C-alpha positions in Angstrom: 185.8 153.3 126.9 188.6 152.9 129.4 191.9 154.6 128.5 195.2 153.9 130.3 198.0 156.4 129.8 201.5 155.5 131.1 203.5 158.6 131.9 200.4 160.7 132.3 202.1 163.4 134.3 204.6 164.1 131.6 204.5 166.6 128.8 202.8 164.5 126.1 200.8 162.5 128.7 199.1 165.5 130.1 198.0 166.8 126.7 196.8 163.3 125.7 194.8 163.1 128.9 193.1 166.4 128.0 192.4 165.2 124.5 191.0 161.8 125.8 188.7 163.6 128.2 187.4 165.7 125.3 186.6 162.4 123.5 184.5 161.4 126.6 186.8 158.6 127.6 187.3 157.3 131.1 190.9 158.2 131.7 193.3 156.3 134.0 196.9 157.3 134.3 200.0 155.9 135.9 203.3 157.6 136.6 206.3 157.0 138.9 205.9 157.9 142.6 208.7 160.4 142.0 206.9 162.2 139.1 205.8 165.8 139.5 202.1 166.4 139.0 202.2 170.0 137.9 201.1 169.2 134.4 197.9 167.5 135.5 196.8 169.4 138.6 194.1 171.2 136.5 192.5 167.8 135.5 193.2 165.7 138.7 189.5 165.6 139.5 188.6 164.3 136.1 191.1 161.4 135.8 192.0 158.4 137.9 195.7 158.7 138.8 197.7 155.8 140.1 201.3 155.8 141.3 203.1 153.0 139.6 206.6 152.6 138.2 206.6 150.6 135.0 209.8 148.8 136.1 207.8 147.4 139.0 206.5 144.2 137.3 204.2 143.1 140.1 202.6 146.5 140.8 202.1 147.1 137.0 200.3 143.8 136.6 198.0 144.6 139.6 197.1 148.0 138.1 196.4 146.6 134.6 194.3 143.7 136.2 192.2 146.3 138.1 191.6 148.7 135.2 191.3 146.2 132.2 191.7 149.1 129.7 190.3 149.1 126.2 193.2 151.2 125.0 196.7 151.9 126.3 198.9 154.8 125.3 202.4 153.8 126.4 204.3 157.1 126.9 206.3 156.4 130.1 210.0 156.5 129.3 213.4 158.1 130.0 213.0 160.4 127.1 215.9 162.9 127.2 218.6 162.0 124.8 221.6 163.6 126.7 220.5 161.8 129.9 221.0 158.5 128.1 224.7 159.3 127.8 224.9 159.8 131.6 222.6 156.9 132.6 222.5 154.3 129.8 221.5 151.5 132.2 218.5 153.4 133.6 217.4 154.4 130.1 217.5 150.9 128.8 215.8 149.4 131.9 213.0 151.9 132.0 212.3 151.9 128.3 212.8 148.3 127.4 212.0 146.3 130.6 209.2 148.7 131.4 207.5 148.1 128.1 207.9 144.3 128.4 206.3 144.5 131.8 203.3 146.3 130.3 202.9 143.7 127.5 203.2 140.8 129.9 200.7 142.5 132.2 198.1 142.6 129.4 198.8 139.0 128.4 198.5 137.7 132.0 195.3 139.5 132.5 193.9 137.9 129.3 193.0 141.2 127.7 194.0 142.4 124.2 193.6 146.2 124.3 194.8 148.4 121.4 198.2 149.6 122.5 200.1 152.6 121.0 203.8 152.6 121.8 205.6 156.0 121.5 208.7 155.2 119.5 211.0 157.9 118.1 212.7 159.5 115.1 215.9 159.1 117.2 215.8 155.4 116.0 216.9 156.5 112.5 220.1 158.2 113.9 222.7 158.8 111.3 220.8 159.5 108.0 222.5 160.2 104.7 221.2 163.0 102.5 219.9 160.6 99.9 217.6 159.0 102.5 215.8 162.3 103.2 212.9 162.7 103.9 212.9 159.7 106.3 210.3 157.0 105.6 209.5 154.0 107.7 211.8 151.9 105.5 214.9 154.1 106.3 217.6 152.0 108.0 217.8 152.4 111.8 221.2 153.6 112.9 220.7 155.1 116.4 223.4 157.3 117.9 222.5 157.2 121.5 221.4 154.8 124.2 218.0 156.4 124.0 217.8 155.7 120.3 218.8 152.1 120.9 216.2 151.7 123.6 213.5 153.0 121.2 214.6 150.6 118.5 214.2 147.8 121.1 210.7 149.0 122.1 209.8 149.3 118.4 210.9 145.7 117.6 209.3 144.3 120.7 206.0 145.8 119.6 206.4 144.1 116.3 207.4 140.8 118.0 204.5 140.7 120.5 202.1 141.5 117.7 203.4 138.6 115.5 204.0 136.2 118.4 200.8 136.8 120.4 198.4 138.7 118.1 198.5 141.7 120.4 196.9 144.9 119.0 200.1 147.0 119.0 200.6 150.1 116.8 204.1 151.6 116.6 204.4 155.3 116.1 207.7 157.1 115.4 207.1 160.7 116.4 209.7 163.3 115.4 210.4 166.3 117.6 207.4 167.9 119.2 207.1 171.0 121.3 204.5 173.2 123.0 203.3 174.4 126.5 204.6 172.2 129.4 207.6 170.9 127.6 210.4 170.1 130.0 213.0 172.8 130.3 215.8 170.3 129.3 214.5 170.1 125.8 215.8 172.6 123.2 212.7 174.7 122.4 211.6 174.9 126.0 215.2 175.6 127.2 215.5 178.6 124.8 212.0 179.9 125.8 212.7 179.6 129.5 216.0 181.4 129.1 214.3 184.3 127.2 211.6 184.5 129.8 214.2 184.7 132.6 216.1 187.4 130.7 212.8 189.4 130.3 212.2 189.1 134.0 215.7 190.4 134.7 216.9 187.1 136.2 219.6 186.4 133.6 222.1 188.3 131.6 220.9 188.9 128.0 222.7 185.9 126.6 220.9 182.8 125.1 223.2 179.8 125.6 222.9 177.1 122.9 224.4 173.8 121.9 224.6 172.5 118.3 222.6 175.1 116.4 223.4 173.5 113.0 221.3 170.4 113.7 218.0 170.3 111.8 214.8 168.9 113.3 211.3 168.2 112.2 208.9 169.8 114.8 205.2 169.2 115.3 203.0 170.8 118.0 202.3 168.4 120.9 198.5 169.0 120.5 198.7 167.7 116.9 200.8 164.8 118.1 198.3 163.6 120.7 195.5 163.8 118.1 197.7 161.6 115.9 198.2 159.1 118.7 194.4 158.9 119.2 193.8 158.3 115.5 196.6 155.7 115.4 194.5 153.4 117.7 191.3 154.2 115.7 192.5 153.7 112.2 196.0 152.1 112.0 196.8 148.5 111.5 198.3 146.5 114.4 201.9 145.4 113.9 202.6 148.3 111.5 204.8 151.3 112.2 204.0 154.9 111.3 206.0 158.2 111.2 204.3 161.2 112.8 205.9 164.5 111.7 205.4 167.7 109.8 207.8 167.0 107.0 209.5 170.4 107.4 212.9 170.8 109.0 214.2 173.8 111.1 217.8 174.4 112.0 218.1 174.9 115.8 219.5 178.4 114.9 216.2 179.1 113.2 214.3 178.1 116.3 216.4 180.4 118.4 215.9 183.3 115.9 212.1 182.7 115.8 211.8 182.8 119.6 214.0 185.9 119.8 211.7 187.6 117.3 208.9 187.3 119.9 210.7 189.4 122.5 211.8 193.1 122.7 214.9 192.1 124.7 218.2 192.5 123.0 219.8 189.0 123.4 223.1 187.6 122.2 223.5 183.9 121.2 226.4 182.1 122.7 227.5 178.4 122.3 227.9 176.6 125.6 230.2 173.6 125.2 228.4 171.8 128.0 225.3 171.6 125.8 227.1 169.7 123.1 226.7 165.9 122.8 229.3 163.2 122.2 227.5 162.5 118.9 224.5 164.2 117.5 222.0 163.4 114.7 222.5 166.2 112.2 219.3 166.0 110.2 215.9 164.5 111.0 213.2 165.4 108.5 210.4 162.8 108.1 207.8 161.6 105.7 204.4 160.8 107.3 202.5 160.0 104.1 201.8 156.5 105.3 200.2 157.7 108.5 198.3 160.5 106.7 196.9 158.1 104.2 195.7 155.7 106.9 194.1 158.4 109.2 193.6 161.6 107.2 195.7 163.4 109.9 197.7 166.5 109.1 199.3 169.1 111.4 197.0 172.0 112.1 199.1 174.3 114.4 201.8 176.4 112.9 205.3 176.2 114.4 205.3 179.9 115.0 202.2 179.5 117.3 203.8 176.5 119.0 206.8 178.7 120.0 204.7 181.6 121.0 202.5 179.5 123.3 205.7 177.9 124.7 207.3 181.2 125.4 204.1 182.5 127.1 203.9 179.3 129.2 207.4 180.2 130.6 206.5 183.9 131.0 203.6 182.9 133.2 205.7 180.5 135.3 208.5 183.0 135.8 
């Protein structure tokens, strides 16, 4: 079975590549020519890596025509919410046009692989307390260009399934964390700061943004297992939440990480880390996905944070 992972050099892509290899799949991966390959150097000899920017329509069609994958996991995206405030055009172009290019490439090559598109809980945006936990029927009220781009990807997946019969499964993953997470994301940012403090490279101050926000975290290794199951057991055209169902305030995340170090560290709010608008609470209900696949998270959040902190300790 041929697997194509877009964004394979990224955080989730690298873990999904490992999982796919363990399932004895033939793994092809594409990423931007500018992408760093640190996350996949340990498996470079086991995968077929191709440089390809998904916004390059001609190149992407050529790659898909050559591979003719049985399954596609579409992870390539501009995925950092704050960056979408600074570069809304790039975010929309990469996430929306890039996905249309992928769908059109499959259509023009006359193949109909099963395609998982990585949508996001950020699509739900502003959620009232009576709508918690969030189900797939919760209204979509995105509060960032990133969230808007993911709504567009989501609905394009629905449209291409209905219009052309393409085997597209939409997954809305809530926050995920674990080793290799980019330092710009909150759990990884905190873990890196702590590792730098332990190494004597920073003052004993943990800089934070909005610590009152509540997020639903799942370990990335559970998330990629969910993505795999989505293409095995879920119904094309449908959308599924992937989440733990448990919310943690960002202050709790900071406290849990600080409990893993002997260093005495002060928490301090950095105004530069605050967003123009922020989703306050995201807690999901993944019962639809669990019923379809039998999936459930297996890795405790405490282990996720411990592994992430150790990842940064090794790097620093």
